[in-house]
N, C-alpha and C positions, 0 to 999 in steps of 0.2 A: 503494500499499499504506499503511495507516495506521501511525503510529509504534509501536514496541514499547513497551509499558508496563512489563514486568517483574513482579517480586513484591516484597514487603516485605523490606527489607535485614536485618532481625533474623532472618529465616528462614536467612540465610547468614552473618551476621557477629556476633561478640560485640560488645557495646556499646563496649569499649574499642578495638576495631579501627575501628569506625565513627567514633569520635572523632578517631582518627588521620587517617583519610580526610578527614574535614571540615576538620580544622586544615591539612593540607598543601594541599588544593585552595584554601582561603582564602588561604594564604600565596603561592599561585601566581597570585593574582588572578583565580581562577575558570577558568584555562586549563587545557589537558589535562595530566594527571599520571598516570605509570604506577607501580604499586605491585606488589610481591611480597607476597603473603599467605600466612602459615603456618597450617596447618590444626590445629585442636584435635582431641581424640579423638572428639568429637561430630560431626565433619565440617564445622564452621563455621570461618570464619577468626577466629583469636584475636588476631593482631597483624599490623600491615602495616609496611613499610618502603619509602621511595620508591626507585624505580629510575631513573626519567628525568622530565623535563619537556619537552614538546614536542608531536610528533605521531607518528602510527603509523609513518610511513616512517622515522623516525630510531630506532626501537626494536629491530629484529632483532638487532643486535650485543649487546643487553643480556641475551640469552639466558644468557651466562656467569654473570650475577649470580644466577641462580635456584638455589634448593635443591631437593632432591628433593621432589616432590609440591607444591611452591608453586603458588598460584593467581595468575595474572596478572590485576590489577584496574586498570581505568582509567575516568576519567569523560568523558562527553560534555557539554561546556558548554551545548549546545542543549537539553538534556533529553530529546531523541529518542534512545532506547537502541537503535535499529535498528543492527546492525552494518554498518560500511562494507566496501567491498571490502578495503582494507588490514587492517581488523580480522578479516576471515575468513582472510585469508592468515596472519596472526600465529596466529589460533586453530588453524589446521591444523598449523603448525610446532610451536606449544606442546603441543598435544594429542598429537602424535606422540611427544613425549618426556616425556609423563607429567604435564602440567601443564593445570589447568582454566584458564577465562578467564571473567571477570565484567566487565560494564559498568554503572556506576552514573551517577546524575545528580549534579549539583554538591553537593546537599545530603546526598548518600548515604542518601536515604530509600528509594530503589527501586534494584533490581538486576535486570539481565538476564544469565542464565546461558548464555554461548555454548558452552562446554565444561564439563561436569560435573567437579568435582574428583576426583582420583584419591585416594581415601581409603585409609588403612592397611588392608592385607588380612592375613588370617591366613598366617603364613609357611609356605611350601612347604618342608617339612623335607627335609634330605638323607638319602639311604638308603645307608649305607656299603656294604652288600653289592652294590648296584646299580652304585656308582662302581667297586668293586674289580674288576668284570668288565673294565674297561679294562686292567687289568694282569695278566690271566690269560694262559697260554701261547698260547691261540688267540684272544686278544682284540684290539681295534683297535690298541693300542700295538704288539704284536708284529708285526702286519701293516705297520705303517708305519715301524717302526724296526728296521733290520737288526740291530743289537747289543743288541736288548732281552733283559733278564734278569728273571726273576721273582724278587722280593726280599720276603720276609715282613715285613721292617722297614717297607718302603714302604707295605704295606697297613695296618700297625698305626698309622703315622703319619697316613694318610688317614682312619682311623676316628676318631682322636683330634681332628683337625681338623674333621671333620663334626659330631661331638659338641660342640664349642666353638660352632660356628655355630647348631646346633639349640637349645642351651640358653643362649645369650647369655653365655657364660663365656670364660675365657682359658685357652690352652694353651701351655705352655712345653716345647719339644721339643728335646732333643739328638739330632741325626741325623747320625752320622758320615759321611765320605766314602763314597760308593758306594751310599747308601740310596736315592738318587732324590728327595731332599726337595723339590726345585723342582716336579716334577710332582705330588708327593704333596700339595702345598698349592695349586698352580694349578687342578687339576682341581676340587675342592670349591669353591674361590672362584669360579670361573667358573660352575659350575652353580648355586650359590646366587644369584649376580648375575643370571643369566638367568631363573631360576624365580621370583625375588622382586622383580626390577627394582630391585635395590639394588646400587650400585657398591661395590666393594671395592678397597682400596689395598694394593698390595705395595711395601714399601720395603726397599731394599738399601743396603749401604755403598759398593759400587763400581760404576763404569759398566760393567766387564767383565760382571758378573752381570746388570745391567739390559739390555745388549744381548743377551745370552745368552737372557734371557726373551722379549724383544721379537721377535728375528729367528730364534730357533731353536726354543724351547719353545712359544711362542704359535702359530705356524704348524703345528707338529706336532699340538697339541691341537685346532686348528681342523679338521684333516683327520680326526683320530680321533673327535671328537664329531659331526662332520657338521652342525654348527650354526654360524650366522653369529653373531658377536659383535663388540664394539668394545673394543680394547684400545689405551691411549694411553701413549707414554713422554712423561713430563712433563719438561720442561726449564725452567730458570729463565728469567725474563723477559729478562735481559741477554744471553741466547743468541740473541735474535731481532732482526732488522732493523727499525728504525722508519723508515717511509717519509718522515714528516714531518721527522725530524732528518737524513735523507739529503738532502732538499730544502734544509734549512738549511745543511748542509755545502757543498753546491754554490753556494748563495747566498753564503756567507761566502768560499768559495775565490775566486769571481768578484770579489767586492768588494775583497779583499785581494791579487789576482792571484797566488794560491798555486798555480802551475802544477805544482809537484813531486808533488802529490797527486791531480792531475786524472786520470791514467790508472787509478790504483787505484780511485778513486771511480766512475769510468765503468765499469769491470769489475763493481763491486758493483751499480751501477744496472742494467746489462744482465742480470746474474744475477737480480736482483729481478723482472725481467719474465717469467722463465721458471720460476723455483723454486716449488714447491708448499709447501715447508716454511718457508723464510725464516729458517733458523737457521744459526748459524755452522758447525755440522758438515756442512751441505750446501753451503757455499761451496767452490768448487773450488780455492781457494788460501787461504793463512793470512795475513789482514791483520795489520798491526802493531797492538798494543794501543791505542795512541793514536788510530789511524784508526777502529778498530771502536768505541771508545767515542764517537766523533763520530756515529756512526749507529746504535747499538743502542738498544733500547727501555729505558726506565726508568720505574718506577711513578709516581715524584714528578714527571715532566715530560710525563706522558700526559695529553691533554685529554679522553680518553674519548669519549663520544658527541658531543662538539663537533668531533671531527677530521674533517676532509674525506676522509681516507683510512680511515674507518672500515670500510667494506665490504671494503677490501682489506688490512686490518691483520692481519699475521702472528700477533701475539699474541692478538688477537681470534679468529682462526681456530683457533689452538691451544686457546684457553680453550672454545670451542664444541665442539671435539673432545673436551675433558675432560668437558664437560657431557654429551655423548652416551655416554661410555665406560662399559663395564661394568666394566672393570678399569683402574686407574691404576697405572703403574709408576713410582716416584720414588726418590730416594735419601734416606738419613737426615737430611742437612742440609736438604733441602727440606721434608720432613715436619716437622721441628722448627721450621723457619722459619714454616711455616703454623700450627703450634700456638702459637707464641709471638705471632703476630698476632691469632689467635683469642682467646687469653688477654688481650692487651691491650685488645681491643675487648669483652671479656667476653661473646662471642657465638661459640658453637661451631656454630651453624646457618647461618653466613654464609659467602660466598666470601672467602677470604684469597688465599693462593697457590693452594690447591686448593679445589674445590667441597666441599660437605659430604659427610661419610662417617661411618660408625658402626662399620665392620669393617676391621680392618687386620691385615696379615701383615708382620712384621718378620723378614726374613732378615739373616743376619750379625749376629745379635742381640748377639753378645759385645761389639760396638762401641757400643751404645746409650748407655752412660754417657758416653763421650767425645763423641759427637755431641750429646747433650742439654746437656752442660757448655758446649760451645762456642756453641750457640744460645740459651742462657739467659743468656749474658754479653755484655758490650761491650768494644770495644777502639779505640784510636786510634794511628795511626802518624804520624811526622814526614812521611814521604813522601805519605800519603793526605791529610794536612791541607794540605799545600803544593799538592797536585794540586787540591784543592777550591778553594783560593783562587785558583789558577791559571785556573779556569774563568771567574772574573770578569775577570781581567787578567793577561797574560803577555807576554813578549817573544820573539818568534821571527824569526830572520833580520832584526834591527834593525827589526821592525815590531811594533806592539802588536796583539795578538790577545785574544779573550776576549769575554765577554758584554757588558761595559760599552762598550768601543769600537764593538761591533757595533749596541748600542742608539742610541749617538750617531749612528752612520752612517745607520741606518734613519730615525731622527727627521729627519734633514737631507734625505734623498733620497726617502722614501716616505710622509711624512706632511705633506702641504701643508696639510691642514686645521687643523694645529695654529697658533694665532695666534702672532705674534712674541713677545708677552709671556709666553705659556705656554711658548714654546720656550726663552726665556731663563731661565725658572724650572727647566726641565729641566736646562740647561746649568750652572747655579748648583748644582743638587742634585748633579750629577756631579762638577764641578770643585772645589767649596767644601766639600762634605760627604763624598761616597762615596769618591772618590780618596783623600783624606787618612785616612779611616776604613780603607780597604782597606790602605794602606801601614802604618798603625799595627798593625792586626790581623796582617799578614804578619810584620812585625818582632817583635811579641809572642810569636806562636806560635813563630817560629824560636828566639828567645831562651829560651822556656819548655822546648822539647825539649833545647836545648843545656844548660840549667842542670839539668834532670832527668838528663840523661846524665852530667853532671859529678858530681851527687850520687851516683848508682848507682855510678860508677867509684870514688868515694872512701870511701863509707860501707858499701858491701855486703860488703866484706872478701873478695870473690871475685877470682880471677885466671882467666886463660884468655880465649878469644875470646867465647864466649857467656856473658853475665852476666845472670842473672834474680834481681832484688831484691825479695823479698816485703815488702810494706808492712804489717806487723803493728801492733797498737796501740801497743806500745813504740817502734817505729820511727817511727810517726806523731807520737807525743809529743816527739821529739827536737827540740832547738832549731832544727837545720838544716831540718827539714821544716816547722816552723811559720813560719820565715823564708821558705821557699820558697813556702808558701801565701800569705803576706802580700805579699812583694815580686814574685812572678811569677805565680802562679796567679790571684789575684783581679783584677790588672790585665788579664791575658790574656783571662780570661773576660769582663771587661767590654767589651774591645775587640771581641771576637767578636759579643756580644750587641748592642753598639751598630751594628756593621756589619749584623747581621741586621735590626736595626729601620729602618735606612736602606734596605735592600734592599726591605723591606716597604713603606715610603713610596714608593720609586720604583714598585714594582709597582702600588700603589694609584693613583698619578697616571696611570700609562700605561693602566690600565683605564678611565679617564676620557676617553681620546681617542675622539671620536665616529667611527663608521664612515662610509665613503663609499658612495654607492649601488652602486658596482661591487664593493664588498668582499664576498667570500664568508665571511669570518670576522672577528672583531674584530681591530683593528690591533695588531700586534706580539704576537699571542697566544702564539707559541712562546717569545718572549723573556720574557713575563710568567710562564709555567710555569717556565722556567729560573731566573728570579729567585726564585719561590717555593720551588723545590727547593734552591737555594743557601741561601736563608734558613734553611729547616728544617735543613739539614745543619750550617749554622754554629751553630745553637742546640744541636743534638745534640752537636757536637764541644765546645762550651762545657761542657755538663753532664758529659761524660766527664772533661774536665780538672779541672773543679771537684771532682768526687768523688775524683779520684786523690789529692790531697794533703789532703782534709778530714780533720780529726781523728776523725771518728766513722766507723767501720767498720760498715756496714749488716749486719744479722742474716744469717747463711747466705751470706756473701760472702768472697772471697778477692781480694786486689789485688796486683799486682806490676808492675815495671818490667823490660823486656827492652832489651838493647843489645848490639851487635856491637863489640867493642873494636877491630876492624880496619876498621870501616865507620862514619865518623861520621854517615852519613845514617840509619842504622838504630836507631831508638828506638821502642819500643812500650809503651803503657800497657794494662793488662788488668784487668778485673774479671769473674768468673765465680761461680757458686754453689759453695758448699762441698759441699753434698749435693743430689743431683738426685731421690733416691728419694721424699722426701715431696712435692715439687712435681709429679712425675709422677703420683703416687697421687691427689693433690687435684685437679688441673686437667687431666689427660690421661686416665687410666684411667676415671674416673667418666663421661666423655662417651663412651666406646666401648662397644658392646655385645659385640663379639667382638674379641679380640686374640690373635695367634699369634706367638710368638717362637721363632725356631728358629736353630740354628747347629750346626756340627760340634763346637764347643767351648763348652759352657755350665757344665759341672760341674767341681768340683775333689774329687779322691778319691770320684768318683761320687756327689757330692751337689750339689744346687742351692742350698745355703745362701748362698754368697757372692753369687750373681747375685740371689737374692730380696732381700737386705739392700741392695745397692748400688742396685737399681732400684726399690726401695719396693714390690716385690710382696708382701712380708711384711706390709704394711699393709692389703692388701685383705681383704674380709670371707672368712671360712673358707668353702671350697668353690668360691670364685669362680675360683681358679687351680688348674689341674690339670698338674703336671709329668710328663713322660715321657722316659725315657732309653732310646734304642735301641742295641742292640749293632751293632757293625761287621759288614758283610756279608763282609768279607775275612778270610781265614785267615792272620793276621800270624805265627803260628808256623811257618808253611811258606813265607810270602813275604818275611819280613823278619828282621832282627836288630839289636840295639842294642849297641853296644861302648863301654865306658867304661875308658880307661886308669887305672889306680889310682896310678901313680907320677908323675903330672903334678904341677907345682907348684900351689900355691894361687893362684887368679886375682888375689889381692891383692899377690902377689909381683912385684917388677919384672921378674924374668926370665921371667914366664909368657907374655908376648907372643911373645918369640923362641922360646921352647919350643913354643908352639902352632903357630908358622910351620913348624917342622921336623916336628911331627906332621902337619900339613896335607899337607906335601910327601910323607911317607911314604904316607899314606892315599891321595893322588892317583895314586901309582905303582901301587897295587893296582887302583884303579878305572879308570885310564887316561882320567881326565875323568869325564864323566857326573855331574857333582856340583854341588851348591849348597853354598856356604860362608856361613853366615848369621851375621853379627856382630851386636854390640849397640852399636857405636859406629863412627863413619866413621873415627876416628884408627886403630883396630885393623884396619879394612877396608883403608884405603890403605896402612898399613905392611905388611900381609901381601901385599897385591897386588904392591906395588913389590919385595918381597923375592923373589917367586916367578915374576913375569911372565916374564923371559927364559928361566929354566930350563924352565918349562912349555913355552914355544913350542919350544925345542930338542927337548923330548920328544914333539913332535907333538900337544900338548894346547893348545887355544885358551883363553887366559884372558880372561874377560869381566868388567868391573867397572861396578857401578852408579855413574852420574854420568858415564860416558864416552858414553853414548847414552841415548835414551829408554827407558823401561820396555818398551814394545811391541817396539822394535828389538831390545833385549837378549834378550827371551824368543823372538823369531822366530829370531834367530841361534843361540840355545842349542838350540832345537828342531832346526834345520837341520844344525848341526854336532854330530855325535854325540860328538865328542871334546873338547867344550868343558866349561869349568867357570866357574860364575858366582859372583864374590864380591859379596855384597850385605848390606844391612842392612834396617832396620825394615819397609819396605813389601813386601819380598819374603817376609816370614815367613808371610804370608797372602794369599788372593785369587789365588794363582798356581796354574794347573793344567797340568803337564807330565807327560803320561802316556807310557808305553812306554820304550824303550831310551835315551832322552836323559837321563833322570835316574834314577840307580841308587844314589845316596849323598847323604845330607844331613850335613854336618858343622857342629856347634853348638860353637864354641870356648867360650862362656860361657852360663850361664843367663840368660835374658832378664829381668833385674830392671831396672825402670826406674830412672832417677836419683833417689835419694830426696829430694834438695834441690830438685827441680822444686817450684815454688810451690805448686800445687794438691795435689800428692801430700804434700808436707810439711804442709800444713794438714789434709788428711784424716787424716794419721796422727796428728797432734796431737789432733784431735777424737776419734779412737778411744781414745787413751790417756787423755784426759781424762774419757771416759765409763766408765774402768775396763777397756777391752779391751786386747788385744795388737796393735798396729798391724802389726808385721811379719807375724805369723801370719794375721791376720784380713784384711789388705789386701794388703801387698807380695808375700807368697808366693802367694796365689790369683791376683793380677794376673799374676805371672810364670809360674804354671802354665798359665793359659789361652794366653799366648803361646807357651809351650814346645810345648804340644799343637798349636798352629797350625803351628809349624815342623816338627814331626814328621809332620804331615799332609801335607806337600808331597811325601812319598816314594810312598806306596801310593795311586794314583788309580783303578786298574782291577784286576780279578782276575788279570790276566796280568802285572802288575807285579811287581817284586822288587827288593830293595836293602837297604842298611844305613844306619843313623843312628849317627854317631860323636859322642860327647859328650866334650869335652875337660875339661870342669869337674867335677873329682872331688868337689865339694861335694854333687853328686847322691847320692853314697854315704857321704860321710864327715860330713856334717852332719844333724842331727836332722830337718830339714825336707826333706831330699833324698827321703825315702820318699815324700813327698806327690807329687813330680814323678813318680816311677816308678809309683805306684799309680794315677796318673791316666791312664796309657798303656794301650792294649789289651793283651791277652795276647800278649806277644811275647818271644823268648828274649833274655836280658841277658847279655853277656859281661863280666865284672869281672876284669881281669887287668892286669899291667904292660904297657906299650907293646908290647914285643915280642910278647907273647901276643895282643895285639889285631891287630897287623899279620899274624901267621900266621893268625888266625881270619879275617880279611878275605880274605886270599889264598886260602885254602881255599874259602871261601864264594863268592867270585867266579870261581874257576876251575871249581868244580862247576856253578855256574848256567850258565857259558858253554858247558861241555861239554854240558849238557842241551838248549842251543840256543834 
């Protein structure tokens, strides 16, 4: 068969893309290079990026690096554009997932099209009325879900989301408990993904909701739709086993005779041969943190396509699953981590943590500001810094462990090709330069955190266990901070950077060791990758410490120091954004076609103003964002009541805590358990629990306390033991679903205002005041109202539920802002009376409900 000649490349490429091909092929010495080509609206490739250099057999795992509709391009150095057998295998795989494939010659003058590109098609619009048939009384959902109920609110939400997909706009939807919001967004998202071959990302705050979506809602939708689709629960890379690191751990264990870990490592190795998932959650036992860190995958130590375990790589397998998926289920932290990496690369069309996407659904959207704040910031702790240094060298059981001793050992035992003179240079670099630099850096880092801890304790003016000292411009100008910067920060930063330079030098020299004929990979490749990772992390740590005491505070940033006065080891430095709204509007929203934000609690006084201002939605063009507030499907006037004792002391009074304990005691007598008591501090929680624990047990009520067991264990016990009461704080105010008889009362001792001296809250309040606003009314109160509504929402989860919410904080009726809390609740009877009246009302309410059965 004569060679395939192809067609002129300009028919298929823009000139700029051709120049990129030619340059990369030239740099590779004319050898084979694989590219991803992005399509322009005219159907030609407008830009290319290198995926790999090598041959076709090494490339299937690079599927994860492709964006939607990318074309795979590679050159044939021979000039013969005839597709080889591996080419055709790849073409079949890529074509099945929506990717074209081209072959070019080395000059990129000619191209042969193996698979035509998949150009942008006119969107297949969603038809709300068609989708709503799923939720009709005789529809598929009713046939497959025994407890199915028709909810008008669910249909309204579905229609709003369908419109957002059809018009490339944003929808912000408050969907109270019972609306069925998860199904209302999953159905249009999946139908859109299937009809338009365009993946959709669903992001939630909690693992509980992610698992509900993956293991309950998705299987139900699959049965109802009668169509096959791919949904993928995305986990962070660190959750996956790395076979290369596991082999390294075995090797290091053998070299150092570390028998104590052999059994656990062998158990992990045996599991690795059978697991399909390869993630920590699939492991049948819980390994220690240190052991898992020895074998888990890390981005900066991964050799990628050079890894001999590439075909069996669990991360690669997971990423290929992501690439195939119609629906990706992630958490907010992972989403913002991905967005941060895409922003750093200034490329929102590439693979970072997640493959490319343009349509996102954010559930539990009331938590977006906190998640974005965390992932737009940086931090460093004393413990993490010392662990990082310990990766290079540490002492365990009177033996030296770590990367530097291992490199010395492997140079001695496994690299006979290294000449004596060169080996002596390695020894000199390790002994005369690296080890002293390591010791200097460790000593400097320890001294830096000690000095910073001392300054925070002395100058912050705070007492108590948890101290958070905000580094404001006036604080940074203080003589003590300037001396800290000069005497401690600058030398510490220089010691870390010097260590990073020496690690880079060692890595460079190791890369120069020639391979032996029997070697399947370059010598000490794993150690080189580890050195590079440590080098980069040292540099990042140096940058964080350098910024911490710098006299200049970057625009839109807040800095602070955290310390535990009872734990000398706990010191943390933090920098995060003051405002996330503008960054979100500028570098997130503009890259998305559709975004849906939803939660049961997005409004304050039935308005979205607070959310829009905090998240920058008010900066979007008019008409781009459509808000929708749905009514609750529950009849709160019949199912619930709110009780507010009017004669309680003010929460600021010293006697309030003991008085609240007495009121909790009286309320629990009426409810006989069946209650959550949700506090705003661990101190109040622990005091109340200790005061009531024994008395409750004698009364046949089982007291449960946050911190005494895991969250899951506590909730399982609470659901099982109908006479129990759970004393809890922050994390139990939201994301907890206890339906039925187990929970019939929620007691809120205090309104959930956050501590105003928290550095980020304080800084944001100051910024609002400086702009002429009222920080308390515009920030503190709305924030507390959202949390208050979350706590209230724990009570009624089904139409058959009933119960009471008891608010012991009389500010809700005596303060001018209290009406905002109450107006934000659904239409529910409110009893305002002294304590005796509240107890009588509760007794009557519970007796009547119990009689009704």
